[in-house]
C-alpha positions as CSV (number, residue, x, y, z in Angstrom):
1,T,152.3,66.7,142.8
2,R,148.8,66.5,141.2
3,V,147.7,64.3,144.1
4,E,147.0,65.9,147.5
5,Q,149.8,65.0,150.0
6,N,151.6,66.3,153.1
7,S,154.3,68.7,151.9
8,F,156.5,67.6,154.7
9,D,156.9,64.2,153.1
10,L,157.7,65.4,149.6
11,P,161.2,65.8,148.0
12,M,160.7,69.3,146.8
13,A,160.5,72.9,148.1
14,I,156.8,73.7,148.3
15,D,154.9,76.2,150.5
16,S,151.3,77.0,151.2
17,I,150.0,80.3,152.4
18,D,146.7,80.0,154.3
19,R,143.5,82.0,154.0
20,T,144.1,83.9,157.3
21,T,147.5,85.1,156.1
22,I,146.1,86.1,152.7
23,Q,143.0,88.0,153.8
24,D,143.4,89.3,157.3
25,Q,144.4,93.0,157.6
26,R,145.6,93.3,154.0
27,A,144.3,95.2,151.0
28,T,143.9,91.9,149.0
29,V,144.7,93.6,145.8
30,N,148.2,92.5,144.8
31,L,149.9,89.1,145.1
32,S,153.0,90.9,146.5
33,E,151.2,91.6,149.7
34,V,151.8,88.0,150.8
35,I,153.9,86.0,148.4
36,N,157.2,87.7,149.4
37,R,157.1,85.7,152.6
38,V,157.9,82.5,150.6
39,P,161.7,81.9,150.3
40,G,163.1,82.2,146.8
41,V,160.2,84.3,145.6
42,A,160.2,88.1,144.9
43,A,157.2,90.1,143.6
44,A,157.0,93.8,142.8
45,G,154.8,96.1,140.8
46,K,156.3,98.9,138.6
47,E,154.6,101.1,141.2
48,N,151.8,101.5,138.7
49,Y,149.0,99.2,137.6
50,T,149.7,99.5,133.8
51,Q,152.7,97.1,134.0
52,E,151.1,94.4,136.3
53,Q,153.2,92.9,139.0
54,S,156.4,91.0,138.2
55,L,157.1,87.7,139.9
56,T,160.4,85.8,140.1
57,I,161.2,82.4,141.6
58,R,164.9,81.7,142.0
59,G,165.6,84.3,139.3
60,F,163.2,82.9,136.7
61,G,161.0,85.6,135.3
62,A,163.5,88.4,136.2
63,R,163.7,89.7,132.5
64,S,159.9,90.4,132.3
65,Q,159.1,94.1,131.7
66,F,155.5,93.5,132.8
67,G,153.4,90.6,133.9
68,V,155.0,87.2,134.6
69,R,157.3,85.0,132.5
70,G,159.1,81.9,133.5
71,V,156.6,81.0,136.2
72,K,153.4,78.9,135.6
73,L,150.2,80.4,137.1
74,F,147.0,78.6,137.9
75,A,143.7,79.7,139.4
76,D,141.7,76.7,140.7
77,G,143.5,74.3,138.4
78,I,142.9,76.5,135.3
79,P,146.0,78.1,133.8
80,A,146.3,81.8,134.3
81,S,149.2,81.7,131.8
82,T,148.6,81.5,128.1
83,P,150.1,78.7,126.0
84,D,153.3,80.7,125.2
85,G,154.0,81.2,128.9
86,Q,153.0,84.8,129.6
87,G,150.6,85.5,132.5
88,G,149.4,88.0,135.0
89,T,148.8,87.8,138.7
90,G,146.0,90.4,138.5
91,L,143.5,87.7,137.7
92,F,144.0,86.2,141.2
93,D,141.2,87.2,143.6
94,L,142.8,87.2,147.0
95,A,139.6,88.2,148.8
96,S,138.2,84.8,148.2
97,A,141.4,82.7,148.2
98,S,141.6,79.8,150.6
99,R,145.4,79.2,150.0
100,I,148.2,79.9,147.6
101,E,150.7,77.1,146.8
102,V,154.2,77.8,145.5
103,L,156.4,75.1,144.0
104,R,160.1,75.9,143.5
105,G,162.8,73.9,141.9
106,P,163.2,70.9,139.5
107,F,159.7,69.5,139.9
108,S,158.1,72.5,138.3
109,A,159.5,71.2,135.0
110,L,156.6,68.7,135.0
111,Y,154.3,71.6,134.2
112,G,156.0,72.2,130.9
113,N,157.0,75.4,129.2
114,H,157.9,78.4,131.5
115,S,158.0,76.3,134.6
116,G,160.8,77.9,136.6
117,G,158.2,77.7,139.4
118,V,154.5,77.1,139.8
119,V,152.0,79.4,141.7
120,Q,148.5,78.1,142.3
121,V,145.6,80.0,143.9
122,F,142.6,78.1,145.2
123,T,139.3,79.7,145.9
124,E,137.7,78.9,149.2
125,D,134.6,76.7,149.4
126,G,131.2,78.2,150.2
127,P,130.1,78.2,153.9
128,E,127.5,75.7,155.2
129,N,124.9,78.5,155.4
130,F,124.3,81.6,153.3
131,T,126.8,84.2,154.2
132,V,127.4,87.7,152.8
133,T,130.5,89.8,153.6
134,P,130.6,93.4,152.5
135,S,134.0,95.2,153.0
136,Y,135.4,98.7,152.5
137,Q,139.0,100.0,152.7
138,F,140.5,103.4,152.2
139,G,144.0,104.9,152.6
140,S,146.8,107.0,151.3
141,D,146.9,108.5,147.8
142,G,143.2,108.3,147.3
143,T,143.2,104.5,147.6
144,A,139.8,102.8,148.1
145,R,138.5,99.3,147.7
146,T,134.8,98.2,147.9
147,G,134.0,94.5,147.9
148,I,131.3,91.9,148.6
149,K,131.7,88.2,149.1
150,F,128.9,85.6,149.3
151,G,128.4,81.9,149.4
152,D,126.2,79.0,150.5
153,T,125.6,75.3,150.4
154,V,122.3,74.1,149.0
155,G,121.9,70.4,148.9
156,N,124.6,69.1,146.5
157,L,125.6,72.6,145.4
158,N,128.4,74.6,147.1
159,Y,129.3,78.0,145.7
160,T,131.1,81.2,146.5
161,G,131.5,84.5,144.7
162,S,133.4,87.8,145.1
163,V,133.1,91.2,143.4
164,S,135.3,94.2,144.1
165,H,136.2,97.7,142.8
166,F,139.6,99.3,143.5
167,R,140.9,102.7,142.7
168,T,144.0,104.8,143.6
169,D,145.4,108.2,142.6
170,G,148.9,106.6,142.9
171,Y,152.0,107.6,144.8
172,R,153.5,109.3,141.7
173,D,152.2,112.0,139.4
174,Y,150.0,110.6,136.6
175,S,149.6,107.1,138.1
176,Q,145.8,106.9,138.7
177,S,144.5,103.4,138.3
178,T,141.3,101.3,138.7
179,K,140.7,97.6,139.0
180,D,137.4,95.8,138.8
181,Q,137.4,92.1,139.6
182,A,134.9,89.2,140.0
183,N,135.5,85.6,140.9
184,F,133.0,82.7,141.1
185,K,133.3,79.0,142.0
186,A,130.5,76.4,142.2
187,R,130.9,72.7,143.0
188,F,128.2,70.2,142.1
189,R,128.3,66.8,143.7
190,L,126.8,64.7,140.9
191,N,126.9,61.4,142.9
192,E,129.0,59.6,145.5
193,Q,131.9,59.3,143.1
194,S,131.8,62.5,140.9
195,T,131.9,66.3,141.2
196,L,131.8,69.1,138.7
197,T,133.4,72.4,139.5
198,V,132.6,75.5,137.5
199,I,134.9,78.5,137.7
200,G,134.7,82.0,136.3
201,N,137.0,85.1,136.6
202,Y,136.8,88.6,135.3
203,L,139.3,91.5,135.5
204,R,139.3,95.0,134.1
205,Q,142.2,97.2,134.8
206,E,143.0,100.7,133.6
207,G,145.8,102.9,134.6
208,E,148.0,105.9,133.7
209,D,151.7,105.0,133.1
210,P,154.1,107.4,134.9
211,L,157.1,105.6,133.2
212,G,160.5,105.1,134.7
213,L,162.9,107.7,136.0
214,T,166.6,108.4,135.6
215,L,168.7,108.6,138.7
216,A,168.9,112.4,138.4
217,Q,165.1,112.6,138.2
218,V,164.7,110.3,141.3
219,N,167.0,112.5,143.2
220,S,165.3,115.7,142.2
221,N,161.6,114.6,142.5
222,R,160.9,111.0,143.1
223,K,157.1,111.5,142.6
224,Q,157.3,113.0,139.1
225,Q,156.2,111.2,136.0
226,G,158.8,110.1,133.5
227,Q,160.1,112.4,130.8
228,A,160.4,111.5,127.1
229,A,162.1,113.5,124.3
230,L,160.0,114.7,121.3
231,S,161.0,114.8,117.7
232,G,161.3,118.3,116.4
233,N,161.3,119.8,119.9
234,N,164.3,120.4,122.0
235,G,162.3,120.5,125.1
236,L,161.0,117.6,127.2
237,R,157.4,116.5,127.7
238,N,155.9,114.1,130.2
239,A,154.1,110.8,130.1
240,E,150.8,112.7,130.2
241,F,151.6,114.5,127.0
242,Y,151.8,111.1,125.2
243,G,148.7,109.8,127.0
244,A,150.8,106.9,128.2
245,R,148.3,104.5,129.7
246,R,146.9,101.0,129.5
247,S,143.5,99.3,129.6
248,L,143.3,95.5,130.1
249,E,140.2,93.2,130.2
250,N,140.4,89.5,130.9
251,T,137.4,87.1,131.0
252,Q,138.0,83.4,131.8
253,G,135.9,80.4,132.6
254,G,136.0,76.7,132.8
255,F,135.0,73.5,134.5
256,V,136.8,70.6,136.2
257,F,135.2,67.1,136.3
258,E,136.5,64.6,138.8
259,T,135.3,61.0,139.3
260,A,136.4,57.8,141.0
261,L,136.4,55.0,138.4
262,T,137.3,52.3,140.9
263,E,138.7,52.1,144.5
264,R,142.2,52.7,143.0
265,D,141.5,54.7,139.9
266,S,140.3,58.3,139.4
267,L,139.8,60.6,136.4
268,R,140.1,64.3,136.1
269,A,139.1,66.3,133.0
270,M,139.4,70.1,132.7
271,F,138.3,72.6,130.0
272,Y,138.6,76.4,129.9
273,T,138.3,79.3,127.6
274,G,138.9,83.0,127.8
275,N,139.5,86.3,126.2
276,R,142.2,88.9,127.0
277,N,142.3,92.3,125.2
278,N,144.7,95.1,125.8
279,E,145.3,98.6,124.6
280,Q,148.5,100.5,125.5
281,F,149.7,104.0,124.6
282,L,153.5,104.3,124.5
283,A,155.7,107.4,124.8
284,I,157.4,107.1,121.4
285,N,158.2,110.2,119.4
286,A,156.9,111.1,116.0
287,Q,160.2,110.6,114.2
288,T,160.6,107.0,115.4
289,Q,157.0,106.3,114.5
290,N,157.6,107.6,111.0
291,N,159.9,104.6,110.2
292,V,158.1,102.5,107.5
293,T,158.6,99.3,109.5
294,A,157.9,100.8,112.9
295,A,154.8,99.4,114.7
296,G,153.6,102.7,116.0
297,G,153.0,104.0,119.5
298,V,149.7,102.2,120.3
299,S,149.8,98.5,120.9
300,V,146.5,96.7,120.7
301,F,145.7,93.0,120.8
302,D,142.6,90.8,121.2
303,R,143.5,87.3,122.3
304,D,141.0,84.3,122.4
305,Y,142.4,81.2,124.2
306,W,141.2,77.8,125.4
307,G,142.6,74.5,126.6
308,T,141.9,71.1,128.0
309,N,143.6,68.6,130.3
310,V,142.8,65.0,131.0
311,R,144.5,63.0,133.8
312,W,144.2,59.5,135.1
313,T,145.5,58.5,138.6
314,R,146.0,55.1,140.1
315,K,146.8,54.5,143.8
316,L,148.4,51.2,144.7
317,E,149.8,50.0,148.1
318,T,153.3,51.5,147.6
319,V,152.9,53.3,144.3
320,T,150.8,56.2,143.1
321,F,151.1,57.5,139.5
322,S,149.3,59.8,137.1
323,A,149.3,60.0,133.3
324,G,147.7,62.8,131.3
325,A,147.7,65.0,128.2
326,E,147.2,68.7,127.7
327,Y,146.3,71.0,124.8
328,E,146.2,74.8,124.9
329,R,145.8,77.4,122.1
330,A,145.7,81.2,121.8
331,D,144.6,83.2,118.7
332,E,145.7,86.8,118.8
333,D,144.7,89.6,116.6
334,R,147.5,92.2,117.1
335,K,147.5,95.8,115.7
336,G,149.7,98.8,116.0
337,Y,148.8,102.4,115.5
338,R,150.5,105.8,115.5
339,N,150.2,107.5,118.9
340,G,148.9,110.8,117.8
341,L,147.1,112.6,115.0
342,T,149.0,115.0,112.7
343,V,147.8,118.6,113.0
344,A,150.3,120.2,110.6
345,N,153.7,118.7,110.0
346,D,154.6,115.1,110.9
347,N,158.1,116.2,111.8
348,N,157.0,118.8,114.3
349,A,156.0,117.0,117.5
350,A,154.7,120.2,119.0
351,L,151.9,120.2,116.4
352,R,150.9,116.6,117.0
353,R,148.0,115.6,119.2
354,Y,149.1,112.6,121.2
355,G,147.1,110.1,123.3
356,V,144.8,109.0,120.5
357,R,144.9,106.3,117.8
358,G,146.4,107.4,114.5
359,A,147.2,105.6,111.3
360,L,147.5,101.8,111.2
361,K,151.1,100.6,111.5
362,R,150.8,96.9,112.2
363,D,148.2,94.3,111.5
364,E,148.8,90.5,112.1
365,T,147.2,87.3,113.4
366,N,149.4,85.3,115.8
367,V,148.7,81.7,117.0
368,A,150.4,79.9,119.9
369,E,149.7,76.3,120.8
370,Q,151.1,74.0,123.5
371,T,150.6,70.2,123.3
372,A,151.9,67.9,126.0
373,A,151.8,64.5,127.6
374,F,153.1,63.6,131.0
375,F,153.7,60.8,133.5
376,Q,154.3,61.4,137.2
377,G,154.5,59.1,140.2
378,E,155.6,58.3,143.8
379,W,157.1,55.0,145.0
380,A,157.5,54.2,148.7
381,L,160.4,51.8,148.5
382,H,160.8,51.6,152.3
383,P,159.0,53.1,155.3
384,E,162.0,55.5,155.6
385,F,162.7,56.2,151.9
386,S,160.5,57.1,148.9
387,L,161.1,58.3,145.3
388,S,159.1,60.8,143.2
389,G,159.6,61.5,139.6
390,G,158.1,62.3,136.2
391,L,158.6,62.8,132.5
392,R,156.9,65.2,130.1
393,Y,157.1,66.1,126.5
394,T,156.0,69.6,125.5
395,R,155.7,71.2,122.1
396,V,155.0,74.9,121.5
397,D,154.0,76.1,118.1
398,F,154.0,79.8,116.9
399,S,152.7,81.1,113.6
400,S,152.1,84.7,112.4
401,K,150.1,86.0,109.4
402,D,151.1,89.5,108.4
403,R,148.3,91.7,107.0
404,F,150.2,95.0,106.9
405,I,152.2,94.8,103.6
406,C,152.9,97.7,101.3
407,N,155.4,98.8,98.7
408,G,155.5,102.6,98.8
409,G,152.9,104.9,100.2
410,C,152.6,103.0,103.4
411,S,150.1,104.5,105.9
412,G,151.5,106.2,109.0
413,T,154.7,107.3,107.4
414,T,156.0,110.3,105.4
415,N,158.4,108.0,103.4
416,A,156.5,107.4,100.1
417,A,159.2,105.1,98.8
418,G,159.2,102.9,101.9
419,V,158.6,99.2,101.9
420,N,157.0,97.0,104.6
421,P,157.5,93.4,103.5
422,D,155.4,90.3,104.3
423,D,156.7,89.2,107.7
424,S,154.5,86.1,108.0
425,G,156.3,83.1,109.5
426,S,156.2,80.2,111.9
427,T,158.4,78.2,114.3
428,H,158.1,75.5,116.9
429,H,159.9,74.4,120.0
430,G,159.7,71.0,121.7
431,A,161.5,69.4,124.6
432,W,161.4,66.5,127.0
433,T,161.5,67.7,130.6
434,S,161.9,65.4,133.7
435,A,162.4,65.4,137.4
436,L,163.5,62.8,140.0
437,G,163.8,63.2,143.7
438,G,164.0,61.2,146.9
439,V,163.2,61.8,150.5
440,W,164.8,60.1,153.5
441,K,163.0,60.1,156.8
442,L,166.0,60.5,159.1
443,T,163.7,60.6,162.2
444,Q,160.0,61.0,162.7
445,T,160.5,64.8,162.8
446,V,163.4,65.3,160.2
447,N,163.3,64.6,156.5
448,L,166.2,65.0,154.1
449,Y,165.6,65.3,150.3
450,A,167.4,65.7,147.0
451,N,166.1,66.2,143.5
452,V,167.2,67.0,139.9
453,G,165.3,68.1,136.9
454,R,165.5,69.5,133.4
455,S,163.2,72.3,132.3
456,F,162.8,74.5,129.3
457,E,161.4,78.0,128.6
458,A,160.3,79.0,125.1
459,P,159.9,82.7,124.2
460,T,156.5,84.2,124.5
461,L,154.5,86.0,121.8
462,I,155.4,89.4,123.3
463,E,159.1,88.4,123.4
464,L,158.9,87.5,119.7
465,A,157.0,90.7,118.8
466,Y,160.0,92.9,117.9
467,K,163.4,92.2,116.3
468,P,166.6,93.6,118.0
469,D,167.7,95.3,114.7
470,G,164.5,97.3,114.5
471,S,163.2,95.6,111.3
472,S,159.6,94.5,111.1
473,G,158.1,91.1,111.8
474,L,158.4,88.5,114.6
475,N,161.8,87.6,116.0
476,L,161.5,84.0,115.0
477,D,165.3,83.4,115.5
478,L,164.8,83.6,119.3
479,K,165.4,80.2,120.8
480,P,164.2,78.6,124.0
481,S,166.4,78.3,127.0
482,T,166.9,75.0,128.8
483,S,167.9,74.5,132.5
484,M,169.3,71.7,134.6
485,Q,168.2,72.2,138.2
486,Y,169.7,70.5,141.3
487,E,168.3,70.8,144.9
488,V,169.0,69.4,148.3
489,G,167.0,70.2,151.4
490,M,165.8,69.5,154.9
491,K,162.4,69.7,156.6
492,A,162.3,69.4,160.4
493,F,160.1,70.0,163.4
494,V,162.4,71.2,166.1
495,N,159.6,70.7,168.6
496,D,155.8,70.7,168.6
497,W,155.5,74.3,167.7
498,T,158.5,75.1,165.4
499,R,159.2,73.9,161.8
500,I,162.3,74.7,159.8
501,D,162.6,74.3,156.0
502,A,166.0,74.7,154.3
503,S,167.2,74.1,150.7
504,A,170.2,74.8,148.5
505,F,170.0,74.9,144.7
506,L,172.1,75.0,141.6
507,I,170.7,75.9,138.2
508,D,172.6,75.9,134.9
509,T,170.8,77.5,132.0
510,E,171.8,77.4,128.3
511,E,170.6,80.0,125.8
512,E,169.3,82.3,128.5
513,I,166.7,84.7,127.0
514,V,167.6,88.4,127.9
515,V,166.6,91.9,126.9
516,A,168.4,93.0,123.7
517,N,166.9,96.5,123.5
518,N,164.4,98.5,125.6
519,T,163.3,101.9,124.2
520,G,160.1,103.8,124.3
521,G,158.1,100.9,125.9
522,R,159.1,98.5,123.2
523,V,161.4,95.6,124.1
524,S,163.3,93.1,122.0
525,Y,165.0,89.9,123.2
526,Q,168.0,87.7,122.4
527,N,169.7,84.6,123.5
528,A,172.8,85.3,125.7
529,G,174.6,82.0,126.3
530,D,174.9,80.2,129.6
531,T,174.0,81.4,133.1
532,R,174.3,79.9,136.6
533,R,172.1,80.5,139.7
534,T,173.2,79.2,143.1
535,G,171.3,79.9,146.3
536,F,170.2,79.0,149.8
537,E,166.7,79.3,151.3
538,L,165.5,79.1,154.9
539,A,162.1,79.4,156.5
540,V,161.3,79.2,160.2
541,D,157.7,79.0,161.4
542,S,157.1,79.0,165.2
543,R,154.2,79.3,167.5
544,I,156.0,80.7,170.5
545,S,152.9,80.6,172.7
546,D,149.1,80.6,172.3
547,A,149.3,84.3,171.8
548,V,152.6,84.9,170.0
549,G,153.8,83.6,166.7
550,A,156.9,84.2,164.6
551,Y,157.9,83.6,161.0
552,A,161.1,84.3,159.0
553,A,162.3,83.6,155.5
554,L,165.7,84.2,154.0
555,T,166.9,83.9,150.4
556,L,170.5,84.1,149.3
557,I,171.1,83.9,145.5
558,D,174.0,84.5,143.1
559,A,172.7,84.7,139.5
560,K,175.4,85.4,136.9
561,F,176.3,85.1,133.2
562,E,178.8,82.3,132.4
563,D,179.4,83.7,128.9
564,A,180.1,87.2,127.6
565,F,177.7,88.6,124.9
566,M,176.9,91.9,123.2
567,T,173.9,94.0,124.1
568,C,172.3,97.4,123.5
569,A,172.9,99.8,126.5
570,V,171.5,103.0,124.9
571,A,168.6,104.2,122.8
572,Q,168.7,103.7,119.0
573,C,171.1,100.8,119.3
574,P,172.1,98.9,117.2
575,N,171.1,101.2,114.3
576,V,173.1,104.2,115.4
577,N,175.1,103.5,118.5
578,P,177.4,100.5,118.9
579,Q,176.6,97.6,121.1
580,V,178.5,97.0,124.4
581,M,179.9,93.9,126.0
582,V,178.3,92.1,128.9
583,A,181.2,90.5,130.6
584,E,181.4,86.9,131.8
585,G,180.6,86.9,135.5
586,N,178.2,89.9,135.4
587,K,175.0,89.5,137.5
588,L,171.6,89.0,136.0
589,A,169.6,92.2,136.1
590,S,166.7,92.5,138.5
591,V,167.8,89.6,140.7
592,A,168.5,90.8,144.3
593,N,171.4,88.9,146.0
594,K,169.3,88.4,149.1
595,N,165.8,88.8,150.5
596,F,164.4,88.6,154.0
597,Y,160.9,88.6,155.4
598,G,160.1,88.5,159.1
599,E,156.8,88.7,161.0
600,L,155.9,88.7,164.7
601,T,152.2,88.3,165.5
602,Y,150.2,88.7,168.7
603,R,146.6,87.6,169.3
604,H,144.5,88.5,172.4
605,A,141.6,86.1,172.2
606,A,139.5,87.7,174.9
607,S,139.4,91.1,173.2
608,G,139.5,89.8,169.6
609,F,142.7,91.7,168.9
610,L,145.2,90.6,166.3
611,G,148.3,92.6,165.5
612,A,151.7,92.1,163.8
613,I,154.9,93.8,162.9
614,E,156.4,92.9,159.5
615,Y,159.9,93.5,158.1
616,R,161.0,93.0,154.5
617,A,164.5,93.6,153.3
618,T,166.0,93.3,149.8
619,G,169.7,93.3,148.9
620,R,171.3,95.1,146.0
621,M,170.6,94.3,142.4
622,F,171.5,95.7,139.0
623,A,169.2,97.5,136.5
624,D,171.1,96.4,133.5
625,D,173.1,93.4,132.3
626,T,176.3,95.5,131.9
627,N,176.0,96.1,135.7
628,N,176.7,99.8,135.3
629,A,173.4,100.8,137.0
630,R,173.2,99.5,140.6
631,V,170.0,99.6,142.7
632,G,170.7,99.7,146.4
633,G,169.1,97.4,148.9
634,Y,166.5,98.5,151.4
635,G,164.5,97.4,154.4
636,V,160.9,98.5,155.3
637,T,158.7,97.9,158.3
638,S,155.0,97.5,158.4
639,L,152.6,97.6,161.4
640,R,149.1,96.3,161.5
641,G,146.4,95.6,164.1
642,G,142.7,95.2,164.5
643,F,139.7,93.8,166.3
644,S,136.9,91.3,165.6
645,Q,133.5,91.1,167.4
646,K,130.4,89.1,167.1
647,V,127.1,91.0,167.3
648,G,124.0,88.9,166.8
649,G,124.4,87.1,163.4
650,W,127.2,89.5,162.4
651,K,131.0,89.1,162.7
652,I,132.5,92.6,162.4
653,S,136.2,93.2,161.8
654,E,138.2,96.5,161.7
655,F,141.9,97.0,161.1
656,A,144.5,99.6,160.4
657,R,147.9,99.2,158.9
658,I,150.9,101.4,158.2
659,D,153.4,100.3,155.5
660,N,156.9,101.7,155.3
661,L,156.6,102.8,158.9
662,F,159.8,104.7,159.0
663,D,159.2,106.6,155.7
664,K,162.1,105.0,153.8
665,E,162.8,106.3,150.3
666,Y,163.7,103.4,148.0
667,V,163.2,102.1,144.5
668,G,160.6,99.4,144.5
669,S,161.2,98.0,141.0
670,I,163.1,98.6,137.9
671,Y,162.8,98.7,134.1
672,I,165.5,96.4,132.9
673,N,168.1,97.6,130.4
674,D,166.1,100.7,129.6
675,G,167.9,102.4,126.6
676,N,167.2,105.9,128.0
677,Q,168.5,104.9,131.5
678,R,165.0,105.4,132.9
679,Y,165.4,102.3,135.1
680,Y,163.8,103.4,138.3
681,A,160.3,103.2,139.7
682,P,160.3,104.8,143.2
683,A,158.2,103.1,145.8
684,A,155.7,104.9,148.0
685,E,156.9,106.4,151.3
686,R,154.8,105.9,154.4
687,T,151.3,104.9,153.6
688,W,148.2,103.9,155.7
689,L,145.2,101.8,155.2
690,I,142.0,101.3,157.2
691,G,139.5,98.5,156.6
692,L,136.1,97.4,157.8
693,S,134.2,94.2,157.0
694,A,131.0,92.7,158.3
695,S,130.0,89.1,157.7
696,Y,126.4,87.9,158.2
697,S,125.2,84.3,158.1
698,L,121.6,83.1,157.9
């Protein structure tokens, strides 16, 4: 809402996960450790750290092959999504997070492009006295995490910092990964009216990519790395042969200035800047890379980005409103290289050395800009009824300057007569988005609400990167999708210790962006017509006694195509093989029809013991839009427990947890519409984790 308020009194589905839930007895490495407890939200990794974790809210973001699309991400008020709408949850430092806020439904439209939902992570404030907290965790598959957190308050300065190193050999073959992370926040109180907050984040992530598996491969050996065919060789080679891997580095920093202008007026100004660079080796055979317009098998980009936001807020007796403007920009230098150096003959893959950069195949500069102005407010018409609403205009601009142009004798190809044309171009998308909702206080403990909103989602730079027909250049014909969202809900305190939140929603989307072709780690996209999502969400949070607590969240969703369209279901489509029909009524790939999370906690204050049993279940989903590849549902149980003690100035905590307690074999995530039918990323079987932390305060 951009103004701190009690979520119970707001006409929207919004949840907050507190520090204890985020940090206690968890690895604090992946957002999926905690965010799946929020109704309507699903998060999963590709069971390897090269793809980053996916995140969907009410089905938005389901098409993403890696990272996050369709959901706006923020870290301490600074966007963790670039202007075109792509982001990654790896930047979130859970070890120092005080809370995670999740907004679902129509009001997310007021955050502009790619706002199917909003996720914000807030770093905790520094303690009153200098405190240092080292921690260490180790577990299955060579997993280990070492971290240290520190903070203090000195006069008008409050600060906290966190640094960690994580490594794992991975559950599957060839899936070793490392992650280095740092997070820092300092708040300066300039005077009685003004504060300046400085934030900095750093992430370096490297990992081997075991690729997806076919169903036959899962059934024969679910731990194996994915196979990929090689040109000129009738045999098969594995991901390691190609050196399939990824390295990512992200540095980001900024400041937030807040001041009270008068008793009623306040001003907030934010500025941030950052750099994100990425190198990924893909398992693409030599024959495909030989194509004169192919982009190679090594994707490299170096992206500089920055942005600013100014907001003015006025609070009156019955009305509060905010008005503001935003500007964000990303400049990307993108290159493609051959994966492999020729030893003898380009057409003999057995004589090619893979896993190293070869000849240049792509060279361009891409720019994405987002410009927006917004107005948002709340009006208490009556003690029992209030309205909230807002209006926003967002414009997203894309431009590309191609520097890889040749007419015969192009590098990285054996076709001397080939032509790679100038693929420079530009496009822009703009839209008004809005939301309106009302809350009716039926009783002091029961609120009913309803809202409606219009949102839009422009394609990202990575979704524009490749054309469905395989030709070179950006896919500038790809259009944004627009959605009308409707929601009704109830928030109620059944008694002093139990709260229930329930909501039902309907979302109609036009020009849905879907995967057109997915082969060899390269994905192209298209618009597919209309879709509809309907669903129901329920959360129950209860403190049964001083020692026992219970929490449960249920999501039911039906996400389907309203229009039929053509898609590529196999490799080399549409160049060689014909397209196939996606029928009207088919379900959207990667959207489970139901999700459940339940937790029962027990605390024994005298001994310092805290324990819990967790259960997470997911219904069936489809791996492709034709609905020919079905992924069965699953349910997994986790058990955790530990103790805390105070010894002198130290607070020491130990814990142990077992995930997938009953050793369930299941598919944790999927590669949507994979042309080689390597859809499946098997999840780990039973794993264990042991952790120790010691906090000392001066």
